[in-house]
Structure formats: structure tokens, C-alpha cells
N, C-alpha and C positions, 0 to 999 in steps of 0.2 A: 513565383510560387515554387517552393521546394518540391522535388520529385518524391515519389513514395518508395524509393529504393531501400529495401530492408537489408541490413547487414547483420551478420552474426558476430557479436562482440566477444562472447565467452562460450565456446562450443561444447564444454562439458555439461551434459544435462543435469539440472537440478530435479529432484523429485517434485518439490513444490517451491520454486523460486518465488520470492515475495519481497515487499517493502524496500525497493531500491531507493537510495538517495545519493546525491552528488555532494562530495566534500570538496569545496573550492580550494581550500588551503592545501590539501593533499592532491588535488587534481585526480581524485579517485572516486570510483563508484563502489558503494557498499550495498549489499543485499543479504537476505537470509534464505536458507533452504529449510522450510518448516519441518518436513518429514525427515530430512537429512540431519536435523539438529545442528546447524552450523551457521556461522557468520562468514561472509566472503567479502574481500576487498580486492579491487582490480584497478591497476593504474594503466590506462589505455596507451599512453605514450611509450612506456617501457615494457608493457605486456606483463608486468609483475603481478602475481596473484598470491594472496595470503588467505588462510582459512583458520577459524577458531571453532573448535567443537564445543558443544554445549550439553548440559545434563538433561535438558528437556526442550520441547519444541518452542522455537521462537516465533511469535506471531508478527512482531514488527521490531524495527530498529530505527533510532533517531540519533542525530548528533548530540553531543554533550560537550562539556568543557574540555579544552586541551585535546588530547588524543583519545579521550574516552568516548564511548557510545553507550546509549541506554537501550536495553533490550527488554521487551515484555515477553516473558516465557510463560509456558503453562504453569510452572511452579511459582512464579512471581516476577517482579521487575528488578533487574540487576543493572549494574554499571560494569562494563567491560573495559579494562585498561588494555588497549591494543598494543602497547609497548611491552608490558610484562605478562599479559594474558590473564591477570587475576580478575575474578568476578566478585562483586560486592552486592549483596542483597539490600535493596532499599524499601521494598514493599512486598509483603506476602500476597499471594493470590486471594482475592476476596470472594471465592466461589469454590464449589466442589470440583477439584481437579480431575476427578474420574469422569465427569460429564461435560466439563467446560474447559476452555483455554482462551488466553488472550489472542487476538487477531490483529487486524489493521489498526494503525495509530499514526498520529502526527502532532507536532507541537504548535501551539499558537504563538503570537508575537510577544507574549509575556513569559514564555518559557514553560508553560504547562503542557503536559502530555495528555492528549485525549485519545483513549484507546478503547476499542470495543472487544466484546467476547463473542464466541460462538457456542451454541448449545449443540453438542455433537449428535444426539439423536435426530436433530433437525426436523422435529415434528411439532415444536411449540416455540413461541417467541419468548424464550427464557434467557436469551443472551441480552447484553445491555451495553451501555456506553458509560465509561468511567473517566474521571479526570484525576490525574496525579499532579499535585502542586506542592513543591518543596518537601517531597517525601510522604505527603498525606494523600490518601486515595479516597475518592467519594463516588458514589453511584448517582448518575444524573436521572435515573428513572426512565430513560428512553429504552423501551424494550424492542428487541429484534431477535431473529433466529440466528442469522450469521451476519455479524457486523463487518462492514467494509466501507470503502470509499470516503474516508474522512478527509476533508479539505476545507480550507477557509477562503472566503472571498477576498479580493484585493483590499477592500475597505475595512476588513475585519468585522463586518457586521453580520456575516452569514457563516454558519457551519453546515457543510454538506455531509450527509450520512446515508449510506446505502444499507439495505437489508437484501443480501444476495438471494436468499431463499424466496423472498417476496417479489423479487425483480423490481425493486422500488428504490428511488433516491428521494430523500426528504431534505428540505432546506429549513434550518432553524435560525430564527433571529438570535444573534450572538452579542452579548455584552462583554467586550474584551476586558475592561477594567475589573469587573466583578466575576468574570468567568462563569456566567450564567446563560442558560438557553431559554428561549421563549417557546411558544407553540409552533410546531412545524407545519410546513405547507408541502404539498406534493410538488417535487421538482420534475420528476419524470417517472412514468410507469412503463416498463418494458413488457412485451408480450410474454405470456407463460405458455403459449401454445407451441409445443415442441414439434408438432406434426406439420404445421403450415408456415407461419411467418416468424419462426424462432430466430432471434439474432443474438442469443447469448444472454447472460445475466450479469448485472453490474458487480465488478470486483474493485480493485484498487484504483485510485484516482489522483489527480493533481490539478492545480489551477495555474494558468499561465499569466504572463504580465499584462494581458488585456482583460483578465478576469474570467476567461472561459474555462469551463470545467471539462477536463479530459478524463475518460473512464475506460478501463480495460474490460472487455466483454468476454467473460469466461464461457467457453463452449461456443462463442460466436465468431472466433477467429478475426477479431477486429478491435480497434480502439476508436472511440467516438469523441467528438468535441462539441460541447453545448455552450450557447450563450448564457449569461446570467439569468435570462428569463426562461431558459429551458429549450430554446430552439436548437435543433440539430444543425451544426455548421459544417461538419466535415467528418468523414470516416476513413480510416486507413485499414485495408485488409492485410492480414499477416499470414506468414507461412506456418503458423501454429494455430491450433484450434482453441487452446486454453491460455491466453494471456492472463496475467494475474494483477500486475500493477505497472505503473509508469513513473519515470522521474526525468526531469530536465537536467542536462549536464553539459559538459564541455565548457571551454573558456567563455563562450557567448550564450550559454544555456539554451542553445537551439538544437542540441542533440537529445532526442527523446529516447531514453532507454526503456526497455520493456522486458520484464521477467515473465516466465511462463512455467507451466507444469507438465509433467509426464506421468505422475503417480496415478495409478488406477485407470489409465487410458488403455483402450483396446489395442491389440496387436495390429489390427487393420489401420486404426487411426495413426499409430506411431509410424507405420510404414508409409502412409500418405503424407505425414508431417514429421519428417526426421529431425527437425530442429526443435521439437517439443521439449521443454525443459531448459532450453538455452536462453541466454540473455541476448536480446536483439537491440538494434538501434535504427532510427530513421531521422533524417534531418527535417526540421520544420521551420516555418517562417517566423513565428512568434516565439520569443524567448520565454522561458519559464521563470521561476523565482527561486532564490536561495532558501533552503529549508531553515526554519527557526530551530535553535538548539534548546534542549531541556536545561533549565536552570535549577541546579541542586539547592 
């Protein structure tokens, strides 16, 4: 069993670090800072870091062809050429950008991007889940307040989707060939009682090579691992209160990278958790999976 020693990978705090993914060809970790409006890349072996500033908040980032990456920003979905730095818009935002923005997202095995939105007043389930396929975007009709936790089962038959505000993860039957979702079932409901048994609310997620679903628990200071049936298998406590998402990386995909947030956190919390906003890592026994790339 791997120990739970937490390391600080990148010690400069992000305001809201999010959407990490490992690029195996570059042996590098990518992530975004939503509030900081930037994409980051870090090469652990050389300690080399690079940053690309953006015109609006990035909700998520996924690999694309060659050295390109796809970014779902508030203003729309763009391709970033990481060699030249150019941005190319491929899909305008399908919502009112004054009240909504793109958030968590991930590609399926056919190269479609599944990306959710959050409704910023956070008082109604007016956010949703969208699918971008070959430059065409469509609304799946799955309503949430804050979309998060998008991940796919190992057999590509299930799409997991969290509504952070509702503290709920739903599992949808997924038809990979058609890119269609069936009726969802409750995968896990977390407590909403912040006075007694509060353990955080579900944020970003990833599925490992055994099909287990890992989830970052925002305000819970932990990450959790569930079986495909929803049984809690493991939890790892962190030196930050607000982890946001996880990614498997390293040569053997057994390094679990964890982004976190420090934006709008109290002075007391930041004093107690000085690594808030930093990128962390922990070694795990079960390897993750290489992320699928968006197909243009």
C-alpha cells in the first residue's frame, strides 16, 4: 500500500487551480487557474514552468492534436497553440456569459468534449452539460447548478457527473458510438449538513485503471475513491481544505496530482492551510488512465 505522504509539486498558489491533466509525450502536467485566467504547464523532472494568459476564465483544459490544447473559457471554446501562443475560437459560448461560464470537462474515447456550466447566482439548476463534437456544440438537457466531476467508466458505458451545489454525483448510461446519455441514477449523495457531518462537496474527478472513481471534496480537505457501485474504498486527507480536481500522472500513472483553491478563503483558513492553492501530489497503488484528446 502506498503511503499518504503529500508533496507540494508547484508551490506558487493558484487562486482557483483546476482541470489538471498529464501529457505523457511531454512528461508534463497541465492545469488552469480559473480566476487567474491562465493555463499552466509544469515539467517535474526539469522543474520548468510555462504560463499562458487568457482573455477570460478557463473552466477546463484537455489535450488536443500535436502541441495544441483545448480550453473551455467563459467566452467560448478555443484551441491554444502552446508553441506559438495563438488562440483559435472553435465554438462560441451557448449561454449568457454574464451569468454562466464553462466549468469542468473531459473527452470521451471518440474525441468528444463533455463540458458543464455553472450558474453563478448558484440558486437554481440553470447550468447544464454540453457536448462538443467536431466543432459543433449541443446541450444534453442535464440540468445542474454547478457542473463538475465529469468522468467515464473503464468500459465507456457510464458517464459520471456531479452537481457540486447539490452535493450529488449521478451516473448516466453512456452510448459511446452515438454520444448519447440515458436516464441517470444516483451514484452518491454527500451530506449537506455543514454543522455536523460535513465532509465537503464533490468537485473534479478521475477514474483509475480499476474503474474506481476518485473525487476531490471541496471544503472537505480530502479526496475519496469509490467503487463502480458507489462504495467508499479509500480517502486521503490533505493539507488544504479546498482541493478542486485530480489527475493521474508520472511515467507509471501512479502519481495523483491535486489542484486546489485559495480564492475567497478566510485569513484563518489560509493560516491553518498555507499550501492552499498549490498543486500537490501523492503516490497511489492503482494507476490512472491516459486522458483522451479532443478530435478536431
